[in-house]
BALUM-454165 format. One line per 10 residues: number of its first residue (from 1); for each residue x, y, z of N, C-alpha, C. Coordinates in nm, 3 decimals. Layout:
<nodes>
NUM	X,Y,Z,X,Y,Z,X,Y,Z  ...
</nodes>
This chain:
<nodes>
1	8.970,11.818,8.896,8.953,11.708,8.801,9.084,11.673,8.733  9.163,11.774,8.697,9.281,11.748,8.616,9.405,11.726,8.702  9.482,11.627,8.669,9.609,11.600,8.735,9.703,11.545,8.631  9.793,11.629,8.578,9.881,11.588,8.470,10.002,11.510,8.518  10.019,11.499,8.650,10.135,11.430,8.705,10.147,11.288,8.650  10.034,11.221,8.632,10.037,11.081,8.590,10.048,11.064,8.439  10.065,11.175,8.368,10.082,11.167,8.224,10.230,11.176,8.186  10.318,11.173,8.284,10.461,11.190,8.259,10.526,11.068,8.198  10.475,10.949,8.229,10.538,10.827,8.180,10.436,10.714,8.179  10.461,10.611,8.097,10.370,10.495,8.095,10.357,10.428,8.232
11	10.465,10.419,8.307,10.459,10.355,8.438,10.368,10.432,8.532  10.385,10.566,8.538,10.300,10.646,8.625,10.154,10.638,8.582  10.131,10.641,8.452,9.995,10.641,8.400,9.925,10.507,8.424  9.990,10.399,8.388,9.925,10.268,8.395,9.929,10.205,8.535  10.040,10.218,8.604,10.056,10.143,8.729,10.043,10.226,8.857  10.068,10.356,8.850,10.071,10.436,8.972,9.953,10.532,8.986  9.884,10.562,8.879,9.769,10.652,8.886,9.660,10.589,8.974  9.608,10.662,9.073,9.503,10.605,9.159,9.374,10.583,9.084  9.293,10.494,9.137,9.163,10.466,9.076,9.072,10.587,9.082  8.991,10.601,8.978,8.881,10.698,8.970,8.926,10.844,8.957
21	9.054,10.868,8.943,9.098,11.004,8.915,9.051,11.041,8.775  8.978,11.151,8.764,8.920,11.190,8.635,9.017,11.278,8.557  9.046,11.239,8.435,9.130,11.319,8.346,9.039,11.380,8.239  9.045,11.509,8.228,8.963,11.583,8.132,9.031,11.578,7.995  8.972,11.504,7.902,9.035,11.490,7.769,8.966,11.575,7.663  8.884,11.673,7.707,8.830,11.769,7.610,8.944,11.854,7.553  9.044,11.880,7.639,9.163,11.952,7.593,9.240,11.862,7.496  9.265,11.909,7.377,9.327,11.826,7.274,9.467,11.781,7.312  9.543,11.868,7.378,9.679,11.831,7.418,9.677,11.716,7.519  9.585,11.726,7.615,9.572,11.619,7.715,9.523,11.491,7.649
31	9.425,11.506,7.561,9.372,11.389,7.491,9.481,11.317,7.413  9.568,11.394,7.349,9.677,11.334,7.273,9.776,11.263,7.364  9.804,11.322,7.482,9.894,11.257,7.577,9.838,11.124,7.624  9.709,11.122,7.657,9.647,10.998,7.703,9.648,10.894,7.591  9.619,10.937,7.470,9.621,10.846,7.354,9.760,10.785,7.337  9.864,10.867,7.346,10.001,10.817,7.331,10.034,10.714,7.439  9.986,10.737,7.560,10.012,10.644,7.669,9.934,10.514,7.652  9.812,10.525,7.602,9.731,10.406,7.581,9.780,10.324,7.462  9.849,10.386,7.367,9.900,10.314,7.252,10.049,10.279,7.267  10.104,10.307,7.383,10.245,10.278,7.409,10.271,10.128,7.395
41	10.376,10.092,7.323,10.405,9.950,7.297,10.543,9.908,7.346  10.605,9.992,7.429,10.739,9.960,7.477,10.736,9.885,7.610  10.844,9.899,7.685,10.858,9.831,7.814,10.858,9.933,7.928  10.834,9.885,8.050,10.846,9.968,8.169,10.920,9.888,8.277  10.993,9.957,8.360,11.058,9.895,8.474,10.964,9.905,8.593  10.936,9.793,8.657,10.844,9.793,8.771,10.876,9.676,8.862  10.825,9.683,8.984,10.845,9.576,9.080,10.748,9.462,9.049  10.800,9.341,9.042,10.717,9.223,9.018,10.689,9.155,9.151  10.562,9.148,9.189,10.529,9.090,9.320,10.551,8.940,9.323  10.553,8.874,9.206,10.573,8.730,9.201,10.723,8.696,9.204
51	10.803,8.773,9.130,10.949,8.753,9.133,11.011,8.811,9.259  10.937,8.900,9.324,10.984,8.970,9.443,11.109,9.052,9.415  11.111,9.118,9.300,11.224,9.204,9.264,11.182,9.293,9.147  11.265,9.393,9.119,11.241,9.479,9.004,11.255,9.397,8.876  11.173,9.431,8.778,11.177,9.358,8.652,11.143,9.452,8.536  11.160,9.400,8.415,11.118,9.471,8.295,10.985,9.411,8.250  10.884,9.498,8.231,10.753,9.452,8.187,10.728,9.495,8.043  10.672,9.403,7.966,10.638,9.429,7.827,10.488,9.455,7.813  10.452,9.542,7.721,10.310,9.568,7.701,10.245,9.450,7.629  10.119,9.427,7.663,10.046,9.316,7.604,9.932,9.366,7.516
61	9.929,9.499,7.496,9.817,9.556,7.420,9.862,9.685,7.352  9.828,9.702,7.229,9.859,9.826,7.158,9.739,9.865,7.073  9.678,9.978,7.105,9.562,10.026,7.029,9.606,10.069,6.890  9.525,10.035,6.792,9.560,10.065,6.652,9.480,10.182,6.595  9.378,10.228,6.665,9.295,10.336,6.610,9.373,10.466,6.604  9.330,10.554,6.514,9.393,10.686,6.503,9.353,10.773,6.621  9.424,10.880,6.641,9.392,10.972,6.750,9.250,11.025,6.736  9.211,11.062,6.615,9.078,11.117,6.593,8.969,11.015,6.624  8.987,10.893,6.577,8.889,10.787,6.606,8.883,10.759,6.755  9.001,10.750,6.817,9.007,10.721,6.961,8.937,10.830,7.041
71	8.959,10.955,7.004,8.904,11.066,7.082,8.752,11.075,7.070  8.700,11.058,6.950,8.558,11.088,6.928,8.467,10.965,6.918  8.523,10.849,6.895,8.436,10.733,6.873,8.467,10.612,6.961  8.591,10.600,7.002,8.633,10.479,7.074,8.610,10.494,7.224  8.483,10.489,7.266,8.449,10.506,7.406,8.412,10.372,7.471  8.400,10.376,7.604,8.362,10.255,7.676,8.473,10.204,7.767  8.467,10.076,7.802,8.565,10.014,7.891,8.686,9.966,7.810  8.805,10.001,7.856,8.929,9.964,7.790,9.017,9.885,7.886  9.102,9.801,7.832,9.197,9.727,7.915,9.337,9.742,7.858  9.433,9.727,7.945,9.573,9.725,7.905,9.644,9.632,8.001
81	9.754,9.575,7.961,9.825,9.486,8.053,9.974,9.484,8.020  10.050,9.448,8.122,10.195,9.436,8.110,10.237,9.304,8.173  10.328,9.233,8.107,10.373,9.105,8.162,10.524,9.107,8.186  10.564,9.037,8.291,10.704,9.033,8.332,10.788,8.960,8.228  10.904,9.016,8.198,10.993,8.954,8.098,11.051,8.822,8.147  11.050,8.800,8.279,11.099,8.674,8.333,10.996,8.561,8.320  10.869,8.601,8.334,10.762,8.502,8.330,10.635,8.571,8.281  10.587,8.534,8.164,10.474,8.604,8.103,10.343,8.585,8.179  10.338,8.489,8.272,10.216,8.472,8.352,10.208,8.575,8.464  10.319,8.646,8.489,10.321,8.753,8.589,10.272,8.880,8.520
91	10.143,8.910,8.537,10.081,9.014,8.454,10.003,9.115,8.537  10.026,9.242,8.508,9.945,9.351,8.564,9.839,9.388,8.461  9.713,9.389,8.505,9.602,9.420,8.415,9.533,9.547,8.464  9.508,9.640,8.374,9.450,9.768,8.412,9.323,9.793,8.329  9.222,9.848,8.395,9.093,9.874,8.331,9.063,10.024,8.334  9.007,10.074,8.225,8.978,10.217,8.212,8.835,10.237,8.161  8.783,10.356,8.185,8.655,10.396,8.128,8.675,10.528,8.054  8.639,10.531,7.927,8.658,10.651,7.845,8.524,10.700,7.792  8.505,10.831,7.799,8.396,10.899,7.729,8.461,11.001,7.637  8.381,11.077,7.564,8.439,11.180,7.478,8.507,11.289,7.558
101	8.467,11.304,7.686,8.518,11.414,7.766,8.613,11.371,7.878  8.600,11.251,7.926,8.679,11.210,8.043,8.743,11.073,8.025  8.847,11.052,8.106,8.918,10.924,8.107,8.949,10.889,8.252  8.923,10.764,8.291,8.947,10.720,8.428,9.006,10.580,8.430  9.096,10.556,8.525,9.132,10.419,8.557,9.026,10.369,8.655  8.964,10.256,8.626,8.856,10.206,8.713,8.890,10.074,8.780  9.005,10.016,8.745,9.044,9.890,8.808,9.187,9.853,8.777  9.247,9.774,8.867,9.383,9.727,8.843,9.404,9.598,8.923  9.465,9.499,8.859,9.500,9.374,8.928,9.639,9.330,8.886  9.725,9.299,8.987,9.710,9.330,9.129,9.701,9.481,9.153
111	9.655,9.518,9.271,9.633,9.659,9.300,9.765,9.735,9.311  9.755,9.867,9.310,9.874,9.951,9.328,9.941,9.917,9.460  9.860,9.901,9.564,9.915,9.869,9.696,9.986,9.734,9.695  9.932,9.637,9.618,9.991,9.504,9.613,10.136,9.506,9.568  10.170,9.594,9.474,10.309,9.593,9.429,10.394,9.701,9.496  10.331,9.794,9.569,10.409,9.893,9.642,10.441,9.847,9.784  10.348,9.778,9.849,10.369,9.737,9.988,10.487,9.640,10.003  10.505,9.540,9.914,10.623,9.454,9.930,10.754,9.531,9.931  10.759,9.642,9.857,10.881,9.722,9.854,10.904,9.795,9.986  10.798,9.806,10.068,10.809,9.874,10.197,10.850,9.779,10.309
121	10.859,9.649,10.278,10.888,9.551,10.383,11.026,9.571,10.446  11.117,9.634,10.373,11.250,9.659,10.428,11.246,9.748,10.551  11.132,9.821,10.570,11.120,9.912,10.683,11.045,9.849,10.801  11.006,9.723,10.787,10.926,9.658,10.892,10.997,9.661,11.028  11.124,9.623,11.031,11.196,9.615,11.158,11.221,9.752,11.219  11.261,9.848,11.138,11.294,9.981,11.192,11.168,10.055,11.236  11.054,10.025,11.176,10.929,10.090,11.213,10.862,10.023,11.332  10.876,9.891,11.341,10.800,9.819,11.442,10.662,9.785,11.387  10.592,9.694,11.454,10.466,9.641,11.403,10.361,9.749,11.377  10.336,9.836,11.477,10.228,9.933,11.465,10.256,10.037,11.357
131	10.378,10.094,11.359,10.411,10.196,11.259,10.417,10.137,11.118  10.462,10.011,11.107,10.466,9.947,10.976,10.325,9.931,10.921  10.231,9.893,11.008,10.091,9.881,10.965,10.037,10.016,10.919  10.074,10.122,10.989,10.028,10.255,10.951,10.091,10.298,10.818  10.215,10.261,10.796,10.283,10.294,10.671,10.214,10.226,10.553  10.183,10.098,10.570,10.117,10.025,10.461,9.972,10.072,10.443  9.908,10.116,10.551,9.773,10.173,10.537,9.778,10.301,10.454  9.880,10.383,10.479,9.896,10.506,10.401,9.911,10.475,10.252  9.993,10.375,10.221,10.014,10.335,10.081,9.884,10.284,10.021  9.810,10.202,10.099,9.685,10.147,10.050,9.580,10.253,10.025
141	9.569,10.350,10.116,9.471,10.457,10.098,9.503,10.542,9.975  9.631,10.575,9.960,9.670,10.653,9.843,9.638,10.577,9.714  9.660,10.445,9.716,9.633,10.364,9.599,9.486,10.366,9.559  9.400,10.389,9.657,9.256,10.395,9.632,9.206,10.540,9.618  9.298,10.633,9.600,9.259,10.771,9.574,9.216,10.849,9.696  9.257,10.805,9.816,9.222,10.875,9.940,9.345,10.950,9.988  9.352,11.078,9.956,9.473,11.156,9.984,9.486,11.202,10.127  9.382,11.266,10.181,9.389,11.319,10.317,9.410,11.206,10.418  9.337,11.096,10.400,9.351,10.982,10.491,9.491,10.925,10.491  9.555,10.921,10.374,9.692,10.870,10.365,9.788,10.961,10.441
151	9.762,11.092,10.438,9.846,11.187,10.511,9.835,11.168,10.662  9.718,11.126,10.709,9.699,11.103,10.853,9.802,11.002,10.903  9.818,10.892,10.830,9.909,10.787,10.874,10.055,10.827,10.857  10.086,10.900,10.751,10.224,10.946,10.735,10.263,11.042,10.847  10.169,11.128,10.887,10.199,11.223,10.994,10.218,11.149,11.126  10.138,11.046,11.152,10.156,10.967,11.274,10.295,10.906,11.280  10.342,10.854,11.167,10.476,10.794,11.163,10.581,10.900,11.193  10.568,11.016,11.131,10.664,11.124,11.154,10.666,11.162,11.303  10.549,11.177,11.362,10.539,11.215,11.504,10.601,11.108,11.593  10.583,10.981,11.558,10.637,10.873,11.641,10.789,10.865,11.631
161	10.844,10.902,11.516,10.990,10.906,11.505,11.048,11.012,11.598  10.978,11.123,11.610,11.021,11.228,11.703,11.003,11.181,11.847  10.889,11.116,11.873,10.860,11.069,12.009,10.963,10.966,12.056  11.010,10.882,11.965,11.113,10.783,12.000,11.240,10.852,12.047  11.282,10.956,11.975,11.402,11.030,12.013,11.382,11.099,12.148  11.263,11.151,12.171,11.233,11.218,12.297,11.241,11.120,12.414  11.189,10.999,12.396,11.192,10.899,12.502,11.336,10.864,12.540  11.427,10.874,12.445,11.567,10.840,12.472,11.638,10.945,12.558  11.586,11.067,12.557,11.660,11.176,12.622,11.586,11.249,12.732  11.455,11.224,12.748,11.375,11.305,12.841,11.418,11.289,12.986
171	11.483,11.178,13.022,11.522,11.155,13.161,11.665,11.197,13.191  11.735,11.247,13.091,11.874,11.286,13.111,11.882,11.417,13.189  11.985,11.427,13.270,12.006,11.549,13.349,12.022,11.669,13.257  11.955,11.775,13.292,11.967,11.900,13.216,11.870,11.914,13.101  11.798,11.809,13.072,11.702,11.820,12.961,11.578,11.894,13.009  11.541,11.998,12.938,11.428,12.084,12.977,11.299,12.028,12.917  11.235,11.938,12.993,11.112,11.875,12.946,11.000,11.976,12.926  10.989,12.070,13.019,10.880,12.167,13.011,10.891,12.250,12.883  11.012,12.292,12.851,11.033,12.370,12.729,11.003,12.287,12.605  11.045,12.159,12.609,11.021,12.070,12.495,10.872,12.052,12.470
181	10.797,12.025,12.575,10.653,12.000,12.562,10.581,12.122,12.505  10.624,12.241,12.540,10.559,12.365,12.494,10.600,12.402,12.351  10.706,12.341,12.301,10.761,12.379,12.171,10.677,12.327,12.054  10.684,12.399,11.943,10.623,12.352,11.818,10.710,12.239,11.761  10.655,12.163,11.667,10.726,12.048,11.613,10.861,12.088,11.554  10.866,12.198,11.482,10.991,12.244,11.423,11.097,12.265,11.531  11.056,12.324,11.644,11.148,12.350,11.754,11.188,12.221,11.825  11.093,12.128,11.836,11.124,11.998,11.899,11.232,11.925,11.821  11.222,11.932,11.690,11.321,11.864,11.606,11.459,11.925,11.626  11.465,12.056,11.636,11.593,12.122,11.661,11.651,12.083,11.797
191	11.563,12.070,11.897,11.608,12.031,12.031,11.667,11.890,12.028  11.607,11.802,11.948,11.647,11.660,11.945,11.739,11.626,11.828  11.789,11.725,11.758,11.857,11.700,11.631,11.974,11.602,11.640  12.043,11.597,11.755,12.157,11.506,11.767,12.113,11.359,11.768  11.986,11.336,11.801,11.935,11.199,11.807,11.856,11.159,11.683  11.835,11.253,11.594,11.751,11.228,11.477,11.834,11.213,11.350  11.784,11.140,11.251,11.855,11.129,11.124,11.875,11.267,11.061  11.992,11.297,11.008,12.018,11.429,10.949,11.914,11.470,10.844  11.867,11.374,10.765,11.770,11.409,10.661,11.641,11.461,10.723  11.600,11.404,10.834,11.479,11.451,10.903,11.498,11.594,10.951
201	11.613,11.620,11.010,11.639,11.755,11.062,11.642,11.857,10.947  11.708,11.820,10.839,11.720,11.912,10.725,11.587,11.934,10.655  11.499,11.834,10.661,11.372,11.841,10.588,11.253,11.833,10.683  11.264,11.901,10.797,11.156,11.898,10.896,11.028,11.964,10.846  11.035,12.035,10.734,10.915,12.095,10.676,10.817,11.988,10.625  10.864,11.862,10.619,10.772,11.753,10.584,10.651,11.754,10.676  10.676,11.783,10.804,10.566,11.782,10.900,10.465,11.891,10.868  10.513,12.007,10.828,10.424,12.116,10.792,10.338,12.079,10.671  10.398,12.010,10.574,10.324,11.966,10.455,10.214,11.868,10.496  10.249,11.773,10.584,10.151,11.674,10.630,10.038,11.740,10.707
211	10.070,11.837,10.790,9.968,11.906,10.868,9.874,11.986,10.778  9.931,12.052,10.678,9.847,12.126,10.583,9.757,12.030,10.507  9.807,11.912,10.482,9.727,11.812,10.412,9.602,11.774,10.489  9.614,11.770,10.621,9.500,11.733,10.705,9.399,11.846,10.717  9.445,11.970,10.710,9.357,12.082,10.743,9.325,12.176,10.627  9.411,12.178,10.524,9.393,12.279,10.420,9.391,12.225,10.277  9.465,12.117,10.251,9.478,12.069,10.113,9.360,11.982,10.071  9.336,11.977,9.942,9.229,11.894,9.888,9.277,11.749,9.873  9.183,11.658,9.846,9.219,11.519,9.821,9.318,11.510,9.706  9.291,11.585,9.600,9.376,11.581,9.481,9.517,11.631,9.512
221	9.528,11.736,9.592,9.660,11.789,9.627,9.737,11.690,9.714  9.668,11.627,9.809,9.735,11.527,9.893,9.784,11.410,9.809  9.703,11.367,9.714,9.745,11.258,9.626,9.867,11.299,9.544  9.869,11.422,9.499,9.981,11.472,9.419,10.110,11.481,9.500  10.098,11.518,9.627,10.217,11.539,9.711,10.256,11.413,9.789  10.173,11.309,9.783,10.198,11.189,9.864,10.335,11.128,9.837  10.366,11.105,9.709,10.488,11.033,9.675,10.615,11.106,9.723  10.629,11.239,9.698,10.749,11.307,9.750,10.761,11.299,9.902  10.647,11.309,9.973,10.651,11.303,10.119,10.687,11.161,10.163  10.629,11.060,10.099,10.660,10.921,10.133,10.808,10.892,10.111
231	10.860,10.941,10.000,11.003,10.920,9.971,11.089,10.987,10.077  11.044,11.105,10.123,11.117,11.173,10.230,11.120,11.091,10.357  11.007,11.032,10.394,11.002,10.948,10.513,11.087,10.822,10.494  11.084,10.766,10.374,11.167,10.648,10.346,11.315,10.683,10.359  11.354,10.802,10.318,11.493,10.844,10.332,11.532,10.852,10.479  11.441,10.902,10.561,11.464,10.908,10.706,11.484,10.766,10.761  11.399,10.674,10.717,11.407,10.535,10.763,11.533,10.467,10.711  11.573,10.501,10.588,11.698,10.445,10.532,11.818,10.485,10.618  11.817,10.610,10.665,11.927,10.656,10.750,11.927,10.583,10.884  11.808,10.555,10.937,11.800,10.480,11.063,11.850,10.337,11.043
241	11.815,10.277,10.930,11.862,10.141,10.901,12.014,10.139,10.887  12.066,10.237,10.814,12.211,10.245,10.793,12.285,10.261,10.926  12.231,10.347,11.014,12.293,10.367,11.145,12.291,10.239,11.227  12.178,10.168,11.225,12.166,10.043,11.300,12.263,9.937,11.248  12.278,9.932,11.115,12.370,9.835,11.056,12.515,9.867,11.090  12.548,9.996,11.093,12.684,10.036,11.131,12.714,9.998,11.276  12.617,10.022,11.364,12.635,9.986,11.504,12.650,9.835,11.521  12.569,9.760,11.447,12.576,9.613,11.453,12.712,9.564,11.403  12.759,9.623,11.293,12.887,9.582,11.237,13.002,9.621,11.330  12.992,9.737,11.391,13.096,9.782,11.484,13.104,9.689,11.605
251	12.987,9.649,11.656,12.985,9.558,11.771,13.046,9.423,11.735  13.011,9.373,11.615,13.067,9.246,11.571,13.219,9.255,11.557  13.266,9.369,11.506,13.410,9.388,11.490,13.480,9.395,11.626  13.419,9.469,11.721,13.478,9.479,11.855,13.486,9.342,11.922  13.377,9.265,11.910,13.375,9.131,11.971,13.481,9.041,11.909  13.495,9.050,11.776,13.594,8.966,11.707,13.736,9.005,11.747  13.760,9.136,11.753,13.894,9.184,11.791,13.925,9.145,11.935  13.824,9.154,12.022,13.843,9.115,12.160,13.877,8.967,12.170  13.809,8.886,12.087,13.835,8.742,12.088,13.976,8.710,12.042  14.019,8.778,11.935,14.155,8.757,11.884,14.258,8.802,11.987
261	14.230,8.918,12.052,14.321,8.972,12.152,14.340,8.874,12.267  14.231,8.813,12.310,14.238,8.716,12.422,14.320,8.594,12.382  14.301,8.548,12.256,14.376,8.431,12.211,14.525,8.463,12.201  14.556,8.582,12.149,14.696,8.623,12.136,14.760,8.637,12.275  14.687,8.696,12.368,14.739,8.716,12.504,14.765,8.584,12.574  14.683,8.483,12.546,14.697,8.354,12.615,14.822,8.279,12.571  14.884,8.322,12.460,15.004,8.254,12.411,15.132,8.303,12.475  15.122,8.412,12.552,15.243,8.467,12.614,15.290,8.378,12.729
</nodes>
């Protein structure tokens, strides 16, 4: 029931906490933390889906009741909202349900996935159509509080990144396909390490975390570990993008130098 991870900041609490996660507010310390977050009147930095960029959001609601009144009497459906400092019509609205014992987020517009998925678009080309769809499905499932299901798609992406490297080298002379096929994932990564992003090789335990998520971890644990694992995969993809951009730039430079060389040579 309890997950204190989303009590760390107003952004995590209001915009990133999945729907229907139950917070036990019988504990006075937890109740006070939730109260402080619900009465927060400052700003948060978040991605604005309308501006299509990071922005500063201002709170549109500040509860005035005391902690004691809020804890014991102020129950029912609650709302909170944040509006973009660039345009006040760009607004995130969040809905909660409070009882004397529990607190839940029960709705959000736009959804968590709506403002997280646009930020993933930078990986569309490097992932390809199918893997990109799986990546956004993982984000969407996590946003709806489905932890194990989100891990399924993240693990597929990880496996396909390894499979891509294998396809590049399996036909080369001297490559031991039989040994590769029999190897565990950790060993496969070591075999292919020259073709894989360094971050993937260094953090190959990501696969073990994803596998445990499918077979051993609870929904709540998968939800808790989703963001660090997703960030790890994004780091792997960032390295692939950087490598592709370097290759593209190097080719452009070689072509330009070749063109200049030909022009210079023709003047002799």
